[in-house]
C-alpha positions as CSV (number, residue, x, y, z in Angstrom):
1,M,0.0,0.0,0.0
2,N,1.2,3.5,-0.7
3,T,2.0,5.4,2.5
4,K,3.3,8.5,0.7
5,F,0.8,11.2,1.3
6,K,0.6,14.7,2.8
7,F,-0.2,14.3,6.4
8,S,-0.6,17.5,8.3
9,L,-0.9,15.8,11.5
10,I,-2.3,17.8,14.2
11,A,-1.0,17.7,17.6
12,C,-2.0,19.4,21.0
13,A,-0.4,20.4,24.2
14,A,-1.4,22.8,26.9
15,A,-1.5,23.3,30.7
16,V,-3.0,25.8,33.0
17,L,-0.6,26.6,35.8
18,T,-1.9,28.0,39.1
19,A,0.3,29.8,41.7
20,C,-1.2,30.5,45.1
21,G,0.0,32.2,48.3
22,G,-0.3,35.1,50.6
23,G,-4.1,35.1,50.7
24,G,-4.3,35.5,46.9
25,G,-3.5,33.7,43.7
26,S,-2.9,34.1,40.0
27,T,-3.3,31.9,36.9
28,S,-0.5,31.8,34.3
29,V,-1.3,31.0,30.7
30,N,0.4,28.1,28.9
31,T,2.3,30.2,26.3
32,A,2.8,27.1,24.1
33,E,-0.9,26.9,23.2
34,G,-1.6,27.0,19.5
35,L,-0.9,25.4,16.2
36,W,2.8,25.3,15.3
37,Q,4.7,24.3,12.1
38,G,8.3,24.3,11.0
39,P,11.5,22.3,10.3
40,S,13.5,19.9,12.3
41,S,17.2,19.6,12.1
42,T,16.7,16.1,10.8
43,G,15.2,17.6,7.6
44,A,11.6,16.7,8.5
45,N,8.7,19.1,8.6
46,V,6.9,19.1,12.0
47,T,3.3,20.1,12.8
48,V,2.3,20.5,16.5
49,A,-0.9,22.0,18.1
50,V,-1.2,23.1,21.7
51,L,-4.6,23.0,23.4
52,E,-6.0,23.8,26.8
53,N,-5.9,20.4,28.5
54,G,-2.2,19.6,28.8
55,E,-2.0,16.9,26.1
56,A,0.5,17.0,23.2
57,W,0.0,15.5,19.7
58,G,2.2,16.0,16.6
59,G,3.6,14.5,13.5
60,A,6.5,14.8,11.0
61,T,6.9,14.4,7.3
62,F,9.7,14.1,4.7
63,G,8.1,15.6,1.6
64,N,4.8,13.8,1.2
65,T,5.8,10.8,3.4
66,L,4.6,10.6,7.0
67,I,7.6,9.4,9.1
68,S,6.4,9.7,12.7
69,A,3.7,10.8,15.1
70,I,4.0,12.1,18.6
71,A,1.7,12.1,21.6
72,G,2.4,13.4,25.1
73,T,2.4,16.7,27.1
74,A,3.9,20.1,26.7
75,T,4.1,23.3,28.7
76,G,5.0,26.9,28.0
77,N,5.7,28.8,31.2
78,G,6.6,32.3,30.2
79,T,9.4,31.8,27.7
80,S,10.4,28.4,29.0
81,F,9.2,25.4,26.9
82,S,9.2,21.7,27.8
83,A,7.5,18.6,26.3
84,S,7.6,14.8,26.6
85,G,5.8,11.9,25.1
86,S,5.8,8.8,22.9
87,E,7.0,8.8,19.3
88,F,5.7,6.4,16.6
89,A,8.5,5.9,14.1
90,F,6.9,4.4,11.0
91,S,10.1,3.5,9.1
92,S,11.1,1.1,11.9
93,N,7.6,0.3,13.1
94,S,8.6,1.2,16.7
95,V,7.4,3.3,19.6
96,G,9.9,5.2,21.8
97,T,9.8,8.1,24.2
98,G,11.5,11.5,24.2
99,T,11.7,15.0,25.6
100,Y,12.1,18.5,24.3
101,T,13.3,21.6,26.2
102,G,13.7,25.2,24.8
103,T,12.0,28.5,24.5
104,V,8.6,29.8,23.4
105,T,7.4,33.2,22.4
106,Q,3.6,33.2,22.8
107,K,1.8,33.0,19.4
108,Q,5.1,33.5,17.6
109,R,7.8,30.8,17.8
110,I,9.0,27.6,19.6
111,Q,12.6,26.6,19.5
112,A,13.6,23.4,21.3
113,T,16.1,20.6,21.5
114,S,15.3,16.9,22.0
115,N,17.1,14.5,24.4
116,N,18.8,13.0,21.3
117,G,20.1,16.4,20.1
118,S,17.7,17.2,17.2
119,T,16.1,20.6,17.1
120,I,12.8,22.1,16.0
121,N,12.0,25.7,15.0
122,L,8.3,26.2,14.8
123,A,6.2,29.2,13.8
124,Y,2.7,29.9,15.1
125,N,-0.2,29.3,12.7
126,P,-3.1,31.6,13.4
127,Y,-5.5,29.1,11.9
128,Y,-5.6,27.5,15.3
129,D,-7.8,30.4,16.5
130,Q,-10.6,29.7,13.9
131,G,-13.4,27.6,15.2
132,V,-15.1,24.7,13.4
133,T,-18.8,23.8,13.5
134,A,-20.6,20.4,13.3
135,A,-22.0,21.4,10.0
136,E,-18.6,22.0,8.6
137,I,-17.3,18.7,9.8
138,A,-20.2,16.7,8.4
139,G,-19.7,15.1,5.0
140,N,-18.1,12.3,3.0
141,Y,-14.3,11.6,3.4
142,T,-11.6,9.4,1.9
143,L,-8.8,8.4,4.4
144,S,-5.3,7.1,4.1
145,G,-2.8,6.7,6.8
146,R,-1.3,4.2,9.3
147,T,-1.4,2.5,12.6
148,A,2.0,2.3,14.3
149,R,2.8,-0.8,12.2
150,Y,0.3,-1.1,9.3
151,S,-0.7,1.1,6.3
152,I,-4.3,2.1,5.6
153,T,-5.3,3.2,2.1
154,N,-8.4,4.9,0.7
155,M,-11.0,4.2,3.4
156,T,-14.3,6.0,2.7
157,F,-16.7,7.1,5.4
158,T,-19.3,9.7,6.3
159,I,-19.5,12.0,9.3
160,G,-23.1,12.8,10.1
161,A,-24.6,16.0,11.2
162,N,-24.5,14.7,14.8
163,G,-20.8,13.9,14.4
164,N,-21.2,10.1,14.3
165,F,-19.4,8.0,11.7
166,T,-18.9,4.3,10.8
167,I,-15.9,2.9,8.8
168,V,-16.1,-0.6,7.3
169,D,-12.8,-2.0,6.1
170,N,-11.8,-5.6,5.5
171,G,-13.8,-7.2,8.3
172,C,-13.3,-4.3,10.7
173,I,-16.2,-2.0,11.7
174,T,-15.1,1.2,13.4
175,T,-17.7,3.5,14.9
176,G,-17.1,6.8,16.5
177,T,-17.6,10.5,16.8
178,A,-16.0,13.7,15.5
179,T,-17.3,16.8,17.2
180,P,-16.1,20.4,17.7
181,R,-14.0,21.0,20.8
182,A,-15.6,23.3,23.4
183,S,-12.6,25.6,23.3
184,G,-13.8,27.1,20.1
185,K,-10.5,26.5,18.4
186,A,-9.8,24.6,15.1
187,I,-9.7,21.3,16.9
188,V,-12.2,18.4,16.6
189,N,-12.5,15.8,19.4
190,V,-12.4,12.2,18.0
191,T,-13.4,8.9,19.6
192,A,-13.5,5.5,17.9
193,T,-14.0,1.8,18.7
194,G,-13.2,-1.1,16.3
195,T,-14.9,-4.5,16.3
196,G,-14.0,-7.5,14.2
197,T,-10.7,-8.3,12.5
198,C,-9.2,-4.9,13.2
199,A,-5.5,-4.0,13.0
200,L,-5.6,-2.6,16.5
201,G,-7.6,-5.6,17.9
202,N,-11.2,-6.3,18.5
203,G,-13.0,-3.9,20.9
204,V,-10.1,-1.4,21.2
205,S,-11.3,2.1,21.9
206,L,-9.4,5.2,20.7
207,S,-9.5,8.9,21.6
208,G,-7.7,11.9,20.1
209,I,-8.1,14.9,17.9
210,A,-8.5,16.1,14.3
211,V,-8.2,19.3,12.4
212,L,-10.4,20.2,9.5
213,D,-8.4,22.5,7.2
214,K,-11.0,24.8,5.6
215,T,-8.3,26.7,3.7
216,T,-7.8,23.9,1.2
217,T,-10.1,22.8,-1.7
218,P,-11.3,20.2,-1.1
219,N,-11.1,20.5,2.7
220,T,-8.8,18.0,4.4
221,L,-9.2,16.2,7.8
222,S,-6.1,15.2,9.7
223,V,-6.6,12.7,12.6
224,I,-4.6,11.2,15.4
225,A,-6.4,8.9,17.9
226,L,-4.6,6.5,20.3
227,N,-5.5,3.6,22.5
228,S,-5.7,4.1,26.3
229,G,-2.0,3.0,26.8
230,K,-0.9,5.3,23.9
231,T,1.0,2.4,22.4
232,D,-0.8,2.4,19.1
233,G,-3.6,4.2,17.2
234,L,-4.8,5.7,13.9
235,F,-2.9,8.4,12.1
236,L,-5.0,9.5,9.1
237,L,-5.5,12.2,6.5
238,G,-9.0,12.5,5.0
239,R,-10.0,14.4,1.9
240,K,-13.6,15.7,2.0
241,N,-15.3,14.5,-1.2
């Protein structure tokens, strides 16, 4: 199966930090919140999104080839940035862990170095601040992508007006939801459960996020959803038909 496709995988990371004392308190904003894109020193292009709940999701491509996906946590505290999580490396079909530390300028730039010495230089994408509605999400899609170890090509499915969807593929039936996130940002909450002869196993439930890119024609839907142990999941790009 052809795994070379443009995958603008969306990732998210945010935390709300609270400092208290002296009879009063203050809340500091996670300055890393947002959608970020830019190069890695490895030559890959990285896409990361930062949301309000402390989780981090991301992905990297070489040209049109998806090479890895990342899920974990990230924090921007003033100009200090840190992140950690699992990395799904598709060339080796392996899952590892890693960390990043560096600097962040709110809604401008993240520059960080990983524990293995590679660096990222990411610019803020203001598309993150555009909301998405259930009516915009609803429609017919064609998906290609991966699990951590297997390729998925040209699955077709429909998201209904209520956000529900069903995917039937080679003896596996996946049902789930894709609904706008309450934050009002460009992020879609995704849940899914597969039954039958599924690559991830029978009865495995997934949760994650997606981004509907309304700036492209046709619109594209990028999805990452992981199992409860964050050891495997679905990494998909859908084109709205």
